C-alpha positions as CSV (number, residue, x, y, z in Angstrom):
1,M,121.2,88.8,96.7
2,N,118.5,87.7,94.2
3,N,118.5,85.2,91.4
4,K,117.1,86.0,87.9
5,I,115.3,83.4,85.8
6,Q,114.0,83.9,82.3
7,D,110.5,82.5,81.7
8,P,109.9,80.7,78.5
9,V,108.4,82.1,75.3
10,G,104.7,82.1,75.6
11,A,104.6,83.2,79.2
12,Q,106.0,86.7,78.5
13,V,102.7,88.5,78.9
14,F,102.1,87.4,82.4
15,G,105.3,85.5,83.2
16,Y,108.1,86.9,85.3
17,N,111.6,87.9,84.1
18,G,112.7,89.4,87.4
19,E,114.7,88.2,90.4
20,Y,113.9,85.8,93.2
21,S,115.0,85.9,96.8
22,S,118.2,84.0,97.4
23,S,116.6,82.4,100.5
24,F,113.3,80.6,100.8
25,N,111.8,82.8,103.6
26,F,108.6,81.2,104.8
27,Q,106.6,81.4,108.1
28,N,104.5,78.3,108.8
29,V,101.6,80.2,110.4
30,N,97.8,80.4,110.0
31,T,97.5,84.2,109.9
32,Y,98.3,86.9,107.3
33,N,102.0,87.3,106.9
34,S,103.7,89.7,104.6
35,I,106.8,87.6,104.2
36,N,104.7,84.7,103.0
37,N,102.7,87.0,100.8
38,Y,106.0,87.9,99.0
39,L,107.1,84.3,98.8
40,F,103.8,83.2,97.3
41,A,103.9,85.9,94.7
42,Q,107.4,84.8,93.7
43,L,106.2,81.2,93.4
44,C,103.4,82.3,91.2
45,G,106.0,83.9,89.0
46,L,108.4,80.9,89.1
47,I,105.8,78.5,87.9
48,Y,105.7,80.2,84.5
49,A,109.4,79.2,84.0
50,D,110.6,76.1,82.3
51,I,111.0,73.0,84.5
52,E,114.8,73.1,84.4
53,S,114.9,76.7,85.7
54,I,112.4,75.8,88.4
55,N,114.5,72.9,89.6
56,K,117.6,75.1,89.6
57,Q,115.9,77.8,91.7
58,V,114.8,75.2,94.3
59,E,118.3,73.7,94.4
60,Q,119.7,77.2,95.1
61,W,117.1,77.7,97.9
62,N,118.1,74.3,99.4
63,A,121.7,75.2,99.2
64,K,121.1,78.3,101.4
65,S,119.6,76.2,104.2
66,S,120.7,72.7,105.2
67,S,117.4,72.2,107.0
68,L,115.1,73.3,104.2
69,N,115.1,70.0,102.2
70,L,112.6,71.3,99.8
71,I,111.1,68.9,97.2
72,V,109.5,70.2,94.0
73,D,107.0,68.5,91.8
74,V,105.9,70.2,88.6
75,K,103.0,68.7,86.7
76,D,101.8,69.7,83.2
77,V,98.3,68.3,82.6
78,D,96.6,69.1,79.3
79,S,97.4,72.8,78.9
80,F,97.5,73.5,82.7
81,R,100.3,73.3,85.3
82,F,100.5,73.0,89.0
83,M,103.6,72.8,91.3
84,V,104.0,71.3,94.7
85,L,106.8,72.4,97.0
86,S,107.1,70.3,100.2
87,N,109.2,69.2,103.1
88,Q,108.5,67.7,106.5
89,D,106.8,70.9,107.8
90,F,104.6,72.2,105.0
91,V,103.2,71.6,101.5
92,I,102.7,74.6,99.2
93,V,100.6,74.1,96.0
94,V,100.9,76.6,93.2
95,F,98.8,76.9,90.1
96,R,100.0,78.7,86.9
97,G,98.1,81.5,85.3
98,S,97.2,81.7,81.6
99,S,100.1,81.1,79.3
100,N,98.7,79.6,76.1
101,L,95.6,79.8,73.8
102,A,93.9,76.8,75.5
103,N,94.2,78.6,78.8
104,W,92.5,81.7,77.4
105,L,89.7,79.6,76.0
106,T,89.3,78.3,79.5
107,D,89.1,81.8,80.9
108,F,86.3,82.7,78.4
109,D,84.2,79.6,79.2
110,I,82.0,81.6,81.6
111,I,79.0,79.2,81.6
112,L,77.8,78.7,85.2
113,T,77.8,75.0,86.0
114,P,76.9,73.0,89.2
115,F,79.7,72.4,91.6
116,E,79.7,68.7,92.4
117,N,78.3,67.8,95.9
118,M,77.3,71.4,96.5
119,E,73.6,71.8,96.0
120,N,72.4,75.0,94.2
121,N,76.0,76.3,93.9
122,L,77.2,77.3,90.4
123,V,80.8,77.8,89.4
124,H,82.7,79.1,86.3
125,Q,82.7,76.1,84.0
126,G,86.1,76.8,82.4
127,F,87.9,77.1,85.8
128,Y,86.1,74.2,87.3
129,L,86.8,71.8,84.4
130,S,90.4,72.8,84.4
131,V,90.7,71.8,88.1
132,L,88.9,68.5,87.5
133,S,91.3,67.7,84.6
134,M,94.2,68.0,87.1
135,L,92.5,66.3,90.0
136,D,93.9,62.8,89.8
137,E,97.5,63.9,89.5
138,L,97.0,66.6,92.1
139,Q,95.6,64.0,94.5
140,E,98.4,61.6,93.8
141,V,101.2,64.2,94.5
142,I,99.6,65.6,97.6
143,T,99.0,62.1,99.0
144,E,102.6,61.2,98.4
145,R,104.1,64.4,99.8
146,K,101.8,65.0,102.8
147,N,103.1,62.2,105.0
148,N,103.7,64.0,108.2
149,A,100.6,66.0,108.9
150,Q,102.2,69.1,107.3
151,N,100.3,72.3,106.9
152,I,98.9,72.9,103.4
153,Y,99.1,76.3,101.7
154,I,97.6,77.0,98.2
155,T,98.3,79.9,95.9
156,G,98.0,81.0,92.3
157,H,97.8,84.0,89.9
158,S,95.1,84.8,87.4
159,L,93.6,81.6,86.0
160,G,95.8,79.9,88.6
161,A,94.2,82.0,91.3
162,A,90.8,80.7,90.4
163,Q,92.1,77.1,90.2
164,A,93.7,77.6,93.7
165,I,90.5,78.5,95.5
166,I,88.4,75.9,93.5
167,S,90.8,73.1,94.2
168,A,90.6,73.8,97.9
169,F,87.0,72.7,97.7
170,A,87.3,70.1,94.9
171,C,90.4,68.1,95.9
172,P,89.9,65.9,99.0
173,S,93.6,65.9,99.8
174,L,93.5,69.7,100.1
175,F,90.4,70.0,102.3
176,D,92.4,70.6,105.5
177,F,94.3,73.6,103.9
178,V,95.6,76.3,106.2
179,S,95.1,79.2,103.7
180,V,94.7,80.1,100.1
181,T,96.5,83.2,98.8
182,T,95.5,84.5,95.3
183,F,96.8,87.2,93.1
184,G,94.6,88.9,90.5
185,E,91.9,86.4,90.9
186,P,88.9,86.6,88.6
187,K,85.4,86.0,89.9
188,I,84.5,82.3,90.2
189,G,80.8,81.7,90.7
190,D,77.3,82.7,91.8
191,S,76.1,83.9,95.2
192,G,75.2,80.4,96.3
193,L,78.8,79.1,95.7
194,I,80.3,82.1,97.4
195,T,78.1,81.7,100.5
196,S,79.2,78.1,100.8
197,F,82.8,78.9,100.3
198,N,82.8,81.8,102.8
199,L,81.5,79.6,105.6
200,K,84.8,77.7,105.5
201,L,87.1,80.5,104.5
202,Q,86.3,82.6,107.6
203,S,87.2,85.7,105.6
204,C,87.1,89.3,106.7
205,P,88.0,88.7,110.4
206,P,89.5,91.7,112.4
207,S,92.3,89.5,113.7
208,G,93.8,88.6,110.3
209,Q,93.3,84.9,111.0
210,S,91.6,83.8,107.8
211,K,91.8,80.9,105.4
212,L,91.7,83.3,102.4
213,Y,94.1,86.1,101.4
214,R,92.9,87.5,98.0
215,V,95.4,90.1,96.8
216,V,94.5,92.7,94.1
217,N,96.5,95.4,92.3
218,G,94.6,98.6,91.9
219,W,93.6,99.1,88.3
220,D,94.0,95.4,87.5
221,P,90.8,94.7,85.4
222,I,90.8,90.9,85.7
223,P,89.4,90.7,89.3
224,S,86.3,92.5,88.0
225,L,85.5,89.8,85.5
226,P,83.4,87.9,84.5
227,L,80.4,90.2,85.2
228,F,77.5,87.8,84.7
229,Y,76.2,84.8,82.7
230,K,72.7,85.3,81.3
231,T,70.7,86.6,84.3
232,Q,73.1,85.6,87.0
233,F,75.9,87.8,88.4
234,Y,79.4,86.6,89.2
235,Y,80.7,87.1,92.7
236,H,84.0,87.0,94.6
237,E,84.6,85.0,97.7
238,G,85.6,86.7,100.9
239,C,87.5,90.0,101.3
240,F,90.5,91.3,99.5
241,Y,93.8,93.2,100.1
242,L,94.2,96.1,97.7
243,Y,97.6,97.5,96.5
244,A,97.2,101.2,95.7
245,K,98.8,102.0,92.4
246,S,100.1,105.4,93.5
247,E,101.4,104.6,97.0
248,G,102.2,100.9,96.9
249,D,100.4,100.4,100.3
250,H,97.7,98.0,101.4
251,Y,94.2,99.5,101.6
252,D,91.8,98.2,104.3
253,I,90.2,94.9,103.5
254,K,86.8,95.4,101.8
255,N,83.9,93.1,101.7
256,T,83.1,92.3,98.0
257,S,80.2,89.8,98.7
258,I,77.7,92.2,97.1
259,P,75.8,92.0,93.8
260,L,76.5,93.6,90.4
261,N,80.1,94.5,89.9
262,P,81.4,95.9,93.3
263,D,85.1,95.7,92.2
264,L,84.5,98.6,89.8
265,I,84.2,100.8,92.9
266,D,86.2,99.0,95.5
267,H,89.4,98.6,93.4
268,F,89.6,102.4,92.8
269,P,90.0,104.4,96.0
270,M,90.4,107.7,94.1
271,G,87.0,107.5,92.5
272,Q,85.1,105.7,89.8
273,Q,86.8,107.9,87.1
274,E,89.9,105.8,87.7
275,I,88.2,103.0,85.9
276,L,89.5,104.7,82.8
277,E,93.0,103.9,83.9
278,W,92.5,100.1,83.6
279,R,95.5,98.5,82.1
280,I,96.2,94.8,81.6
281,D,99.8,95.2,82.6
282,Y,98.6,95.9,86.2
283,H,97.6,92.2,86.1
284,A,101.1,91.0,85.5
285,I,102.6,88.8,88.2
286,G,105.8,90.9,88.2
287,L,103.8,93.9,89.5
288,Y,102.3,91.7,92.3
289,I,105.8,90.5,93.2
290,S,107.2,94.1,93.4
291,N,104.2,95.3,95.4
292,A,104.5,92.4,97.8
293,L,108.2,93.3,98.3
294,A,107.4,97.0,98.8
295,N,104.9,96.1,101.5
296,I,106.9,93.4,103.2
297,D,107.2,95.5,106.4
298,N,103.5,96.4,106.4
299,N,100.8,94.5,108.1
300,V,97.2,95.4,107.4
301,F,96.1,94.4,110.9
């Protein structure tokens, strides 16, 4: 049985009005896991909801399992939001995607700016500054909740996806993260930044043991953006998992660490003419949730 939550006005475009699993099914592992992928997608939908609805959903999950003891912290900082769900075994950090005008202005701030303490590495200014604005509160919550050497998992959708991966390298309390799972993530920086990130992410291994799981719906245009700033191209970190629009199945992981705009080809297995089918609704978190559920018995390895 699933529970349905209405997200607030203002999050209707990319928010989620569907149902959530009645149980909090989570595997505390360091490899790709389709059950976790589905849960993370749901959490990326839940964070768009009002705080009362979020608390109610967590209460229902706790009621299903006497041993879960899940604590939720929801923090609104400036125009952004993050959520931390924790117990004695794990800490899950979730970042919300764009839901207001200020968030969209952040998305369009595509100036490449230096990433602190990373020489010659340039990052999307809007995404980076949004993470820095949340950094103090994020540090405070993680320090309070991570009191038992719990595993840390990070996830986010859209703008929240970019914040998720950047926070993993900007927030000291998150440096020992187990994995980052993103949905519909836009490009985040130049080749120097991506090279530095990839050294830690260990992305694209044949075994499935990685620190990054970047999930993309076919025909979602957002992961192909931004293209460039002045003379410098934007890149993606690591490899990605692709949901085929027509079949709902995972495609093989593809390496997107190449110049220009590789996603214009890699996201469209039927051919480049499918670019014409770009639709912003393929970026909706609801579609990522339904695709994750449809593939819950599939493992790409």
